[in-house]
N, CA, C and O atoms as a GROMACS GRO file, in nm:
protein
  568
    1UNK      N    1  -1.318   2.039   0.766
    1UNK     CA    2  -1.272   1.904   0.736
    1UNK      C    3  -1.156   1.868   0.827
    1UNK      O    4  -1.062   1.946   0.842
    2UNK      N    5  -1.162   1.754   0.888
    2UNK     CA    6  -1.058   1.707   0.979
    2UNK      C    7  -0.938   1.656   0.901
    2UNK      O    8  -0.952   1.594   0.796
    3UNK      N    9  -0.821   1.683   0.953
    3UNK     CA   10  -0.698   1.626   0.898
    3UNK      C   11  -0.630   1.539   1.002
    3UNK      O   12  -0.508   1.524   1.001
    4UNK      N   13  -0.711   1.479   1.094
    4UNK     CA   14  -0.657   1.387   1.193
    4UNK      C   15  -0.609   1.259   1.127
    4UNK      O   16  -0.633   1.237   1.008
    5UNK      N   17  -0.542   1.173   1.204
    5UNK     CA   18  -0.487   1.050   1.147
    5UNK      C   19  -0.588   0.964   1.071
    5UNK      O   20  -0.558   0.916   0.962
    6UNK      N   21  -0.708   0.943   1.125
    6UNK     CA   22  -0.805   0.857   1.057
    6UNK      C   23  -0.844   0.916   0.922
    6UNK      O   24  -0.849   0.844   0.821
    7UNK      N   25  -0.870   1.044   0.919
    7UNK     CA   26  -0.906   1.110   0.792
    7UNK      C   27  -0.791   1.099   0.691
    7UNK      O   28  -0.815   1.069   0.574
    8UNK      N   29  -0.668   1.122   0.736
    8UNK     CA   30  -0.552   1.113   0.646
    8UNK      C   31  -0.535   0.971   0.593
    8UNK      O   32  -0.507   0.952   0.475
    9UNK      N   33  -0.551   0.871   0.680
    9UNK     CA   34  -0.538   0.731   0.638
    9UNK      C   35  -0.644   0.698   0.533
    9UNK      O   36  -0.613   0.635   0.432
   10UNK      N   37  -0.766   0.740   0.556
   10UNK     CA   38  -0.873   0.714   0.459
   10UNK      C   39  -0.844   0.780   0.325
   10UNK      O   40  -0.864   0.718   0.220
   11UNK      N   41  -0.799   0.905   0.326
   11UNK     CA   42  -0.762   0.972   0.200
   11UNK      C   43  -0.645   0.902   0.132
   11UNK      O   44  -0.642   0.887   0.010
   12UNK      N   45  -0.548   0.861   0.214
   12UNK     CA   46  -0.430   0.794   0.159
   12UNK      C   47  -0.470   0.668   0.082
   12UNK      O   48  -0.421   0.645  -0.029
   13UNK      N   49  -0.557   0.586   0.140
   13UNK     CA   50  -0.594   0.463   0.071
   13UNK      C   51  -0.699   0.485  -0.037
   13UNK      O   52  -0.685   0.431  -0.147
   14UNK      N   53  -0.803   0.562  -0.011
   14UNK     CA   54  -0.910   0.579  -0.109
   14UNK      C   55  -0.866   0.661  -0.230
   14UNK      O   56  -0.897   0.625  -0.344
   15UNK      N   57  -0.794   0.771  -0.206
   15UNK     CA   58  -0.755   0.858  -0.318
   15UNK      C   59  -0.618   0.824  -0.373
   15UNK      O   60  -0.600   0.810  -0.494
   16UNK      N   61  -0.520   0.812  -0.284
   16UNK     CA   62  -0.382   0.794  -0.331
   16UNK      C   63  -0.362   0.653  -0.386
   16UNK      O   64  -0.331   0.637  -0.504
   17UNK      N   65  -0.380   0.551  -0.304
   17UNK     CA   66  -0.354   0.414  -0.352
   17UNK      C   67  -0.461   0.366  -0.449
   17UNK      O   68  -0.427   0.318  -0.557
   18UNK      N   69  -0.588   0.375  -0.413
   18UNK     CA   70  -0.691   0.313  -0.496
   18UNK      C   71  -0.715   0.387  -0.627
   18UNK      O   72  -0.755   0.326  -0.726
   19UNK      N   73  -0.692   0.518  -0.629
   19UNK     CA   74  -0.713   0.595  -0.753
   19UNK      C   75  -0.583   0.646  -0.812
   19UNK      O   76  -0.583   0.712  -0.917
   20UNK      N   77  -0.472   0.616  -0.746
   20UNK     CA   78  -0.339   0.661  -0.791
   20UNK      C   79  -0.336   0.812  -0.813
   20UNK      O   80  -0.280   0.860  -0.912
   21UNK      N   81  -0.398   0.886  -0.722
   21UNK     CA   82  -0.408   1.031  -0.734
   21UNK      C   83  -0.280   1.095  -0.678
   21UNK      O   84  -0.263   1.111  -0.557
   22UNK      N   85  -0.192   1.132  -0.769
   22UNK     CA   86  -0.064   1.186  -0.729
   22UNK      C   87  -0.077   1.326  -0.669
   22UNK      O   88   0.004   1.364  -0.584
   23UNK      N   89  -0.177   1.402  -0.710
   23UNK     CA   90  -0.198   1.536  -0.653
   23UNK      C   91  -0.234   1.525  -0.505
   23UNK      O   92  -0.183   1.602  -0.423
   24UNK      N   93  -0.320   1.431  -0.469
   24UNK     CA   94  -0.354   1.411  -0.328
   24UNK      C   95  -0.232   1.361  -0.252
   24UNK      O   96  -0.210   1.401  -0.138
   25UNK      N   97  -0.153   1.275  -0.314
   25UNK     CA   98  -0.031   1.227  -0.248
   25UNK      C   99   0.058   1.345  -0.212
   25UNK      O  100   0.109   1.353  -0.100
   26UNK      N  101   0.077   1.436  -0.305
   26UNK     CA  102   0.163   1.552  -0.279
   26UNK      C  103   0.103   1.645  -0.173
   26UNK      O  104   0.176   1.716  -0.104
   27UNK      N  105  -0.028   1.645  -0.162
   27UNK     CA  106  -0.095   1.728  -0.062
   27UNK      C  107  -0.083   1.672   0.080
   27UNK      O  108  -0.059   1.747   0.174
   28UNK      N  109  -0.101   1.541   0.094
   28UNK     CA  110  -0.109   1.484   0.229
   28UNK      C  111   0.020   1.419   0.278
   28UNK      O  112   0.031   1.387   0.397
   29UNK      N  113   0.118   1.400   0.191
   29UNK     CA  114   0.246   1.342   0.234
   29UNK      C  115   0.345   1.455   0.263
   29UNK      O  116   0.368   1.542   0.179
   30UNK      N  117   0.402   1.453   0.381
   30UNK     CA  118   0.500   1.553   0.422
   30UNK      C  119   0.620   1.550   0.327
   30UNK      O  120   0.651   1.446   0.269
   31UNK      N  121   0.687   1.663   0.312
   31UNK     CA  122   0.804   1.671   0.223
   31UNK      C  123   0.912   1.569   0.260
   31UNK      O  124   0.984   1.521   0.173
   32UNK      N  125   0.922   1.537   0.389
   32UNK     CA  126   1.021   1.438   0.435
   32UNK      C  127   0.957   1.303   0.467
   32UNK      O  128   1.010   1.226   0.546
   33UNK      N  129   0.842   1.276   0.406
   33UNK     CA  130   0.769   1.151   0.427
   33UNK      C  131   0.862   1.031   0.410
   33UNK      O  132   0.936   1.022   0.312
   34UNK      N  133   0.858   0.940   0.508
   34UNK     CA  134   0.937   0.816   0.502
   34UNK      C  135   0.840   0.700   0.490
   34UNK      O  136   0.745   0.687   0.567
   35UNK      N  137   0.867   0.614   0.391
   35UNK     CA  138   0.780   0.499   0.362
   35UNK      C  139   0.865   0.374   0.362
   35UNK      O  140   0.970   0.368   0.299
   36UNK      N  141   0.815   0.273   0.434
   36UNK     CA  142   0.877   0.141   0.432
   36UNK      C  143   0.767   0.042   0.403
   36UNK      O  144   0.684   0.011   0.489
   37UNK      N  145   0.766  -0.009   0.278
   37UNK     CA  146   0.664  -0.104   0.237
   37UNK      C  147   0.716  -0.246   0.241
   37UNK      O  148   0.836  -0.270   0.225
   38UNK      N  149   0.625  -0.339   0.262
   38UNK     CA  150   0.666  -0.480   0.269
   38UNK      C  151   0.698  -0.537   0.132
   38UNK      O  152   0.762  -0.642   0.123
   39UNK      N  153   0.655  -0.472   0.025
   39UNK     CA  154   0.679  -0.523  -0.110
   39UNK      C  155   0.802  -0.464  -0.177
   39UNK      O  156   0.845  -0.513  -0.281
   40UNK      N  157   0.859  -0.360  -0.121
   40UNK     CA  158   0.970  -0.297  -0.191
   40UNK      C  159   1.060  -0.218  -0.099
   40UNK      O  160   1.059  -0.235   0.023
   41UNK      N  161   1.139  -0.133  -0.161
   41UNK     CA  162   1.240  -0.058  -0.086
   41UNK      C  163   1.178   0.053  -0.002
   41UNK      O  164   1.060   0.086  -0.014
   42UNK      N  165   1.262   0.109   0.083
   42UNK     CA  166   1.221   0.226   0.160
   42UNK      C  167   1.233   0.348   0.068
   42UNK      O  168   1.324   0.356  -0.014
   43UNK      N  169   1.140   0.442   0.085
   43UNK     CA  170   1.144   0.564   0.005
   43UNK      C  171   1.138   0.684   0.097
   43UNK      O  172   1.100   0.674   0.214
   44UNK      N  173   1.175   0.800   0.043
   44UNK     CA  174   1.168   0.924   0.118
   44UNK      C  175   1.104   1.030   0.028
   44UNK      O  176   1.137   1.042  -0.090
   45UNK      N  177   1.013   1.105   0.087
   45UNK     CA  178   0.946   1.214   0.016
   45UNK      C  179   0.834   1.164  -0.072
   45UNK      O  180   0.828   1.045  -0.107
   46UNK      N  181   0.744   1.254  -0.109
   46UNK     CA  182   0.632   1.215  -0.196
   46UNK      C  183   0.676   1.156  -0.330
   46UNK      O  184   0.615   1.060  -0.377
   47UNK      N  185   0.781   1.209  -0.391
   47UNK     CA  186   0.825   1.159  -0.521
   47UNK      C  187   0.871   1.014  -0.515
   47UNK      O  188   0.841   0.935  -0.604
   48UNK      N  189   0.944   0.979  -0.410
   48UNK     CA  190   0.988   0.841  -0.394
   48UNK      C  191   0.871   0.746  -0.378
   48UNK      O  192   0.869   0.638  -0.437
   49UNK      N  193   0.773   0.787  -0.298
   49UNK     CA  194   0.655   0.704  -0.280
   49UNK      C  195   0.577   0.692  -0.410
   49UNK      O  196   0.533   0.582  -0.446
   50UNK      N  197   0.559   0.802  -0.482
   50UNK     CA  198   0.482   0.800  -0.606
   50UNK      C  199   0.546   0.707  -0.708
   50UNK      O  200   0.475   0.635  -0.778
   51UNK      N  201   0.678   0.706  -0.718
   51UNK     CA  202   0.747   0.614  -0.810
   51UNK      C  203   0.716   0.470  -0.771
   51UNK      O  204   0.692   0.387  -0.859
   52UNK      N  205   0.718   0.439  -0.642
   52UNK     CA  206   0.686   0.304  -0.594
   52UNK      C  207   0.540   0.270  -0.628
   52UNK      O  208   0.511   0.161  -0.676
   53UNK      N  209   0.450   0.364  -0.602
   53UNK     CA  210   0.308   0.342  -0.630
   53UNK      C  211   0.286   0.311  -0.778
   53UNK      O  212   0.207   0.222  -0.812
   54UNK      N  213   0.354   0.383  -0.865
   54UNK     CA  214   0.341   0.359  -1.010
   54UNK      C  215   0.385   0.216  -1.046
   54UNK      O  216   0.321   0.151  -1.128
   55UNK      N  217   0.492   0.167  -0.983
   55UNK     CA  218   0.539   0.031  -1.009
   55UNK      C  219   0.434  -0.072  -0.969
   55UNK      O  220   0.410  -0.168  -1.042
   56UNK      N  221   0.373  -0.053  -0.853
   56UNK     CA  222   0.272  -0.148  -0.806
   56UNK      C  223   0.151  -0.147  -0.897
   56UNK      O  224   0.099  -0.252  -0.932
   57UNK      N  225   0.104  -0.029  -0.935
   57UNK     CA  226  -0.011  -0.020  -1.025
   57UNK      C  227   0.020  -0.078  -1.163
   57UNK      O  228  -0.070  -0.131  -1.228
   58UNK      N  229   0.145  -0.068  -1.209
   58UNK     CA  230   0.183  -0.127  -1.338
   58UNK      C  231   0.180  -0.279  -1.330
   58UNK      O  232   0.145  -0.346  -1.428
   59UNK      N  233   0.215  -0.334  -1.215
   59UNK     CA  234   0.219  -0.480  -1.199
   59UNK      C  235   0.082  -0.539  -1.166
   59UNK      O  236   0.054  -0.653  -1.202
   60UNK      N  237  -0.002  -0.461  -1.098
   60UNK     CA  238  -0.132  -0.512  -1.050
   60UNK      C  239  -0.245  -0.420  -1.096
   60UNK      O  240  -0.268  -0.314  -1.038
   61UNK      N  241  -0.315  -0.462  -1.200
   61UNK     CA  242  -0.429  -0.384  -1.251
   61UNK      C  243  -0.538  -0.378  -1.146
   61UNK      O  244  -0.562  -0.475  -1.074
   62UNK      N  245  -0.603  -0.264  -1.136
   62UNK     CA  246  -0.712  -0.250  -1.041
   62UNK      C  247  -0.666  -0.264  -0.897
   62UNK      O  248  -0.743  -0.306  -0.812
   63UNK      N  249  -0.541  -0.230  -0.870
   63UNK     CA  250  -0.486  -0.244  -0.735
   63UNK      C  251  -0.570  -0.166  -0.635
   63UNK      O  252  -0.600  -0.049  -0.657
   64UNK      N  253  -0.608  -0.232  -0.527
   64UNK     CA  254  -0.685  -0.166  -0.422
   64UNK      C  255  -0.633  -0.205  -0.285
   64UNK      O  256  -0.576  -0.312  -0.264
   65UNK      N  257  -0.657  -0.115  -0.193
   65UNK     CA  258  -0.629  -0.136  -0.052
   65UNK      C  259  -0.763  -0.116   0.019
   65UNK      O  260  -0.820  -0.007   0.014
   66UNK      N  261  -0.812  -0.218   0.084
   66UNK     CA  262  -0.940  -0.211   0.154
   66UNK      C  263  -0.913  -0.202   0.304
   66UNK      O  264  -0.851  -0.290   0.363
   67UNK      N  265  -0.960  -0.094   0.365
   67UNK     CA  266  -0.944  -0.075   0.508
   67UNK      C  267  -1.042  -0.165   0.581
   67UNK      O  268  -1.163  -0.158   0.558
   68UNK      N  269  -0.991  -0.248   0.669
   68UNK     CA  270  -1.075  -0.336   0.751
   68UNK      C  271  -1.099  -0.275   0.889
   68UNK      O  272  -1.207  -0.290   0.946
   69UNK      N  273  -0.998  -0.206   0.942
   69UNK     CA  274  -1.010  -0.144   1.074
   69UNK      C  275  -0.903  -0.038   1.089
   69UNK      O  276  -0.793  -0.050   1.034
   70UNK      N  277  -0.935   0.068   1.166
   70UNK     CA  278  -0.839   0.174   1.199
   70UNK      C  279  -0.846   0.198   1.350
   70UNK      O  280  -0.954   0.207   1.409
   71UNK      N  281  -0.728   0.208   1.410
   71UNK     CA  282  -0.718   0.246   1.550
   71UNK      C  283  -0.630   0.371   1.554
   71UNK      O  284  -0.517   0.370   1.505
   72UNK      N  285  -0.683   0.478   1.613
   72UNK     CA  286  -0.611   0.604   1.620
   72UNK      C  287  -0.572   0.633   1.764
   72UNK      O  288  -0.651   0.611   1.857
   73UNK      N  289  -0.450   0.682   1.782
   73UNK     CA  290  -0.406   0.725   1.914
   73UNK      C  291  -0.319   0.848   1.896
   73UNK      O  292  -0.208   0.840   1.844
   74UNK      N  293  -0.370   0.962   1.938
   74UNK     CA  294  -0.295   1.087   1.923
   74UNK      C  295  -0.270   1.117   1.777
   74UNK      O  296  -0.364   1.131   1.698
   75UNK      N  297  -0.143   1.127   1.740
   75UNK     CA  298  -0.106   1.158   1.601
   75UNK      C  299  -0.071   1.033   1.520
   75UNK      O  300  -0.017   1.042   1.410
   76UNK      N  301  -0.103   0.916   1.576
   76UNK     CA  302  -0.070   0.789   1.509
   76UNK      C  303  -0.196   0.710   1.477
   76UNK      O  304  -0.301   0.730   1.538
   77UNK      N  305  -0.183   0.620   1.380
   77UNK     CA  306  -0.293   0.530   1.346
   77UNK      C  307  -0.236   0.397   1.303
   77UNK      O  308  -0.130   0.390   1.241
   78UNK      N  309  -0.308   0.289   1.337
   78UNK     CA  310  -0.276   0.154   1.292
   78UNK      C  311  -0.395   0.106   1.210
   78UNK      O  312  -0.510   0.130   1.246
   79UNK      N  313  -0.366   0.037   1.100
   79UNK     CA  314  -0.471  -0.003   1.006
   79UNK      C  315  -0.454  -0.149   0.970
   79UNK      O  316  -0.343  -0.195   0.943
   80UNK      N  317  -0.566  -0.223   0.969
   80UNK     CA  318  -0.568  -0.360   0.916
   80UNK      C  319  -0.628  -0.350   0.776
   80UNK      O  320  -0.731  -0.284   0.758
   81UNK      N  321  -0.565  -0.414   0.678
   81UNK     CA  322  -0.600  -0.396   0.537
   81UNK      C  323  -0.607  -0.528   0.462
   81UNK      O  324  -0.556  -0.631   0.506
   82UNK      N  325  -0.672  -0.521   0.346
   82UNK     CA  326  -0.662  -0.626   0.245
   82UNK      C  327  -0.616  -0.558   0.117
   82UNK      O  328  -0.676  -0.460   0.073
   83UNK      N  329  -0.509  -0.609   0.058
   83UNK     CA  330  -0.454  -0.558  -0.067
   83UNK      C  331  -0.492  -0.654  -0.179
   83UNK      O  332  -0.511  -0.773  -0.155
   84UNK      N  333  -0.503  -0.603  -0.301
   84UNK     CA  334  -0.531  -0.694  -0.411
   84UNK      C  335  -0.527  -0.627  -0.546
   84UNK      O  336  -0.535  -0.504  -0.557
   85UNK      N  337  -0.514  -0.709  -0.650
   85UNK     CA  338  -0.515  -0.661  -0.788
   85UNK      C  339  -0.494  -0.778  -0.882
   85UNK      O  340  -0.464  -0.890  -0.840
   86UNK      N  341  -0.510  -0.749  -1.011
   86UNK     CA  342  -0.490  -0.852  -1.113
   86UNK      C  343  -0.346  -0.844  -1.163
   86UNK      O  344  -0.300  -0.738  -1.205
   87UNK      N  345  -0.277  -0.956  -1.157
   87UNK     CA  346  -0.136  -0.963  -1.192
   87UNK      C  347  -0.118  -0.942  -1.343
   87UNK      O  348  -0.135  -1.035  -1.422
   88UNK      N  349  -0.083  -0.817  -1.381
   88UNK     CA  350  -0.072  -0.782  -1.523
   88UNK      C  351   0.070  -0.748  -1.568
   88UNK      O  352   0.094  -0.730  -1.687
   89UNK      N  353   0.163  -0.741  -1.476
   89UNK     CA  354   0.302  -0.709  -1.510
   89UNK      C  355   0.395  -0.783  -1.417
   89UNK      O  356   0.350  -0.851  -1.324
   90UNK      N  357   0.524  -0.771  -1.441
   90UNK     CA  358   0.622  -0.843  -1.361
   90UNK      C  359   0.608  -0.802  -1.214
   90UNK      O  360   0.609  -0.684  -1.180
   91UNK      N  361   0.593  -0.903  -1.129
   91UNK     CA  362   0.574  -0.882  -0.986
   91UNK      C  363   0.649  -0.993  -0.914
   91UNK      O  364   0.623  -1.111  -0.940
   92UNK      N  365   0.741  -0.958  -0.825
   92UNK     CA  366   0.828  -1.056  -0.760
   92UNK      C  367   0.904  -1.139  -0.864
   92UNK      O  368   0.934  -1.256  -0.841
   93UNK      N  369   0.935  -1.076  -0.977
   93UNK     CA  370   1.007  -1.143  -1.083
   93UNK      C  371   0.923  -1.236  -1.169
   93UNK      O  372   0.976  -1.301  -1.259
   94UNK      N  373   0.794  -1.244  -1.142
   94UNK     CA  374   0.704  -1.334  -1.215
   94UNK      C  375   0.631  -1.255  -1.324
   94UNK      O  376   0.566  -1.155  -1.294
   95UNK      N  377   0.642  -1.299  -1.451
   95UNK     CA  378   0.567  -1.232  -1.557
   95UNK      C  379   0.417  -1.242  -1.533
   95UNK      O  380   0.370  -1.327  -1.457
   96UNK      N  381   0.342  -1.154  -1.596
   96UNK     CA  382   0.197  -1.147  -1.578
   96UNK      C  383   0.131  -1.284  -1.594
   96UNK      O  384   0.162  -1.359  -1.686
   97UNK      N  385   0.040  -1.314  -1.501
   97UNK     CA  386  -0.037  -1.439  -1.506
   97UNK      C  387  -0.184  -1.414  -1.531
   97UNK      O  388  -0.258  -1.505  -1.569
   98UNK      N  389  -0.228  -1.290  -1.511
   98UNK     CA  390  -0.370  -1.257  -1.524
   98UNK      C  391  -0.451  -1.295  -1.401
   98UNK      O  392  -0.571  -1.270  -1.396
   99UNK      N  393  -0.386  -1.356  -1.302
   99UNK     CA  394  -0.458  -1.398  -1.181
   99UNK      C  395  -0.490  -1.279  -1.090
   99UNK      O  396  -0.413  -1.183  -1.081
  100UNK      N  397  -0.603  -1.288  -1.024
  100UNK     CA  398  -0.637  -1.194  -0.917
  100UNK      C  399  -0.567  -1.242  -0.792
  100UNK      O  400  -0.583  -1.358  -0.753
  101UNK      N  401  -0.490  -1.155  -0.728
  101UNK     CA  402  -0.424  -1.194  -0.603
  101UNK      C  403  -0.469  -1.099  -0.492
  101UNK      O  404  -0.493  -0.981  -0.516
  102UNK      N  405  -0.479  -1.152  -0.373
  102UNK     CA  406  -0.516  -1.073  -0.255
  102UNK      C  407  -0.432  -1.119  -0.137
  102UNK      O  408  -0.393  -1.235  -0.128
  103UNK      N  409  -0.404  -1.025  -0.046
  103UNK     CA  410  -0.329  -1.060   0.073
  103UNK      C  411  -0.359  -0.959   0.184
  103UNK      O  412  -0.391  -0.844   0.158
  104UNK      N  413  -0.348  -1.006   0.308
  104UNK     CA  414  -0.373  -0.917   0.422
  104UNK      C  415  -0.248  -0.841   0.462
  104UNK      O  416  -0.136  -0.879   0.428
  105UNK      N  417  -0.269  -0.733   0.537
  105UNK     CA  418  -0.156  -0.657   0.586
  105UNK      C  419  -0.198  -0.560   0.695
  105UNK      O  420  -0.315  -0.551   0.732
  106UNK      N  421  -0.099  -0.489   0.744
  106UNK     CA  422  -0.120  -0.387   0.847
  106UNK      C  423  -0.028  -0.271   0.816
  106UNK      O  424   0.080  -0.288   0.757
  107UNK      N  425  -0.071  -0.152   0.856
  107UNK     CA  426   0.008  -0.032   0.832
  107UNK      C  427   0.008   0.055   0.956
  107UNK      O  428  -0.091   0.060   1.029
  108UNK      N  429   0.119   0.124   0.978
  108UNK     CA  430   0.136   0.209   1.095
  108UNK      C  431   0.178   0.348   1.050
  108UNK      O  432   0.285   0.366   0.990
  109UNK      N  433   0.094   0.447   1.079
  109UNK     CA  434   0.111   0.584   1.033
  109UNK      C  435   0.151   0.676   1.147
  109UNK      O  436   0.104   0.662   1.260
  110UNK      N  437   0.239   0.772   1.116
  110UNK     CA  438   0.266   0.887   1.202
  110UNK      C  439   0.224   1.010   1.123
  110UNK      O  440   0.248   1.018   1.002
  111UNK      N  441   0.162   1.106   1.191
  111UNK     CA  442   0.117   1.228   1.126
  111UNK      C  443   0.160   1.350   1.207
  111UNK      O  444   0.192   1.339   1.326
  112UNK      N  445   0.161   1.465   1.141
  112UNK     CA  446   0.188   1.593   1.208
  112UNK      C  447   0.136   1.705   1.120
  112UNK      O  448   0.155   1.703   0.998
  113UNK      N  449   0.071   1.800   1.181
  113UNK     CA  450   0.026   1.920   1.110
  113UNK      C  451  -0.055   1.888   0.984
  113UNK      O  452  -0.038   1.953   0.881
  114UNK      N  453  -0.144   1.789   0.993
  114UNK     CA  454  -0.233   1.756   0.882
  114UNK      C  455  -0.168   1.682   0.766
  114UNK      O  456  -0.225   1.678   0.657
  115UNK      N  457  -0.051   1.623   0.789
  115UNK     CA  458   0.016   1.544   0.685
  115UNK      C  459   0.068   1.414   0.743
  115UNK      O  460   0.088   1.401   0.864
  116UNK      N  461   0.089   1.318   0.655
  116UNK     CA  462   0.148   1.189   0.694
  116UNK      C  463   0.299   1.206   0.688
  116UNK      O  464   0.353   1.246   0.586
  117UNK      N  465   0.366   1.175   0.799
  117UNK     CA  466   0.511   1.191   0.804
  117UNK      C  467   0.587   1.060   0.788
  117UNK      O  468   0.700   1.059   0.740
  118UNK      N  469   0.522   0.950   0.826
  118UNK     CA  470   0.589   0.820   0.818
  118UNK      C  471   0.486   0.710   0.805
  118UNK      O  472   0.377   0.717   0.863
  119UNK      N  473   0.521   0.607   0.728
  119UNK     CA  474   0.434   0.491   0.711
  119UNK      C  475   0.520   0.366   0.705
  119UNK      O  476   0.618   0.359   0.631
  120UNK      N  477   0.480   0.266   0.784
  120UNK     CA  478   0.547   0.137   0.786
  120UNK      C  479   0.440   0.033   0.759
  120UNK      O  480   0.342   0.024   0.833
  121UNK      N  481   0.458  -0.047   0.653
  121UNK     CA  482   0.358  -0.146   0.610
  121UNK      C  483   0.414  -0.286   0.622
  121UNK      O  484   0.529  -0.313   0.586
  122UNK      N  485   0.331  -0.376   0.674
  122UNK     CA  486   0.364  -0.518   0.682
  122UNK      C  487   0.256  -0.594   0.606
  122UNK      O  488   0.139  -0.589   0.642
  123UNK      N  489   0.295  -0.664   0.501
  123UNK     CA  490   0.201  -0.743   0.424
  123UNK      C  491   0.240  -0.890   0.427
  123UNK      O  492   0.357  -0.923   0.450
  124UNK      N  493   0.144  -0.976   0.405
  124UNK     CA  494   0.168  -1.120   0.405
  124UNK      C  495   0.233  -1.160   0.272
  124UNK      O  496   0.165  -1.205   0.179
  125UNK      N  497   0.364  -1.142   0.265
  125UNK     CA  498   0.440  -1.169   0.142
  125UNK      C  499   0.434  -1.317   0.105
  125UNK      O  500   0.435  -1.350  -0.014
  126UNK      N  501   0.427  -1.406   0.203
  126UNK     CA  502   0.416  -1.549   0.172
  126UNK      C  503   0.287  -1.577   0.094
  126UNK      O  504   0.288  -1.660   0.003
  127UNK      N  505   0.178  -1.510   0.130
  127UNK     CA  506   0.052  -1.528   0.056
  127UNK      C  507   0.066  -1.481  -0.088
  127UNK      O  508   0.014  -1.545  -0.180
  128UNK      N  509   0.137  -1.370  -0.108
  128UNK     CA  510   0.160  -1.320  -0.245
  128UNK      C  511   0.240  -1.422  -0.323
  128UNK      O  512   0.203  -1.457  -0.435
  129UNK      N  513   0.347  -1.470  -0.266
  129UNK     CA  514   0.434  -1.566  -0.336
  129UNK      C  515   0.360  -1.695  -0.369
  129UNK      O  516   0.377  -1.750  -0.478
  130UNK      N  517   0.278  -1.745  -0.276
  130UNK     CA  518   0.200  -1.867  -0.304
  130UNK      C  519   0.108  -1.844  -0.424
  130UNK      O  520   0.098  -1.930  -0.512
  131UNK      N  521   0.042  -1.731  -0.428
  131UNK     CA  522  -0.053  -1.703  -0.536
  131UNK      C  523   0.017  -1.683  -0.670
  131UNK      O  524  -0.043  -1.704  -0.776
  132UNK      N  525   0.144  -1.643  -0.666
  132UNK     CA  526   0.222  -1.629  -0.789
  132UNK      C  527   0.291  -1.758  -0.828
  132UNK      O  528   0.356  -1.766  -0.932
  133UNK      N  529   0.276  -1.861  -0.744
  133UNK     CA  530   0.336  -1.991  -0.774
  133UNK      C  531   0.481  -2.002  -0.736
  133UNK      O  532   0.550  -2.092  -0.784
  134UNK      N  533   0.530  -1.912  -0.649
  134UNK     CA  534   0.670  -1.914  -0.609
  134UNK      C  535   0.699  -2.011  -0.494
  134UNK      O  536   0.815  -2.047  -0.472
  135UNK      N  537   0.597  -2.051  -0.421
  135UNK     CA  538   0.614  -2.148  -0.311
  135UNK      C  539   0.498  -2.245  -0.315
  135UNK      O  540   0.397  -2.219  -0.379
  136UNK      N  541   0.512  -2.355  -0.246
  136UNK     CA  542   0.404  -2.453  -0.239
  136UNK      C  543   0.296  -2.409  -0.141
  136UNK      O  544   0.310  -2.306  -0.075
  137UNK      N  545   0.191  -2.484  -0.133
  137UNK     CA  546   0.084  -2.455  -0.038
  137UNK      C  547  -0.050  -2.456  -0.104
  137UNK      O  548  -0.061  -2.467  -0.226
  138UNK      N  549  -0.153  -2.447  -0.024
  138UNK     CA  550  -0.292  -2.456  -0.073
  138UNK      C  551  -0.327  -2.347  -0.172
  138UNK      O  552  -0.409  -2.368  -0.261
  139UNK      N  553  -0.265  -2.228  -0.158
  139UNK     CA  554  -0.297  -2.116  -0.248
  139UNK      C  555  -0.206  -2.111  -0.370
  139UNK      O  556  -0.218  -2.020  -0.451
  140UNK      N  557  -0.115  -2.206  -0.383
  140UNK     CA  558  -0.018  -2.201  -0.492
  140UNK      C  559  -0.085  -2.209  -0.628
  140UNK      O  560  -0.185  -2.278  -0.648
  141UNK      N  561  -0.026  -2.136  -0.719
  141UNK     CA  562  -0.077  -2.139  -0.858
  141UNK      C  563  -0.046  -2.274  -0.920
  141UNK      O  564   0.053  -2.338  -0.884
  142UNK      N  565  -0.130  -2.320  -1.012
  142UNK     CA  566  -0.104  -2.449  -1.076
  142UNK      C  567   0.019  -2.445  -1.165
  142UNK      O  568   0.055  -2.545  -1.226
   0.00000   0.00000   0.00000
């Protein structure tokens, strides 16, 4: 089984994010893993990331990350994604609306020795805010 960047990225999204599998997170995230997400604070280590992941899953039922494309170069990978879930808990300070929200994003991974060492995510936060009714626009909530 390959532990190259593409394989790690696929496991990260399919098992860790989409299934909230904390055991896989601890397996594939380096002890000094650094995470910078567009929705929240920077974290360090698997435990910091897992706490963040739990918050997102609590706010968005059925949270998923859909990989649209992966580009690998050496020990790095860039990914185009679609994120989404049903707004079931406080998110961006907005109480649950029950709405399904989706937004595009991109992620940039660094890997070493079969583990993910760093991840930097950029998501379309304006699209999230419009769908939650925090800003005007065509996608704004009523």
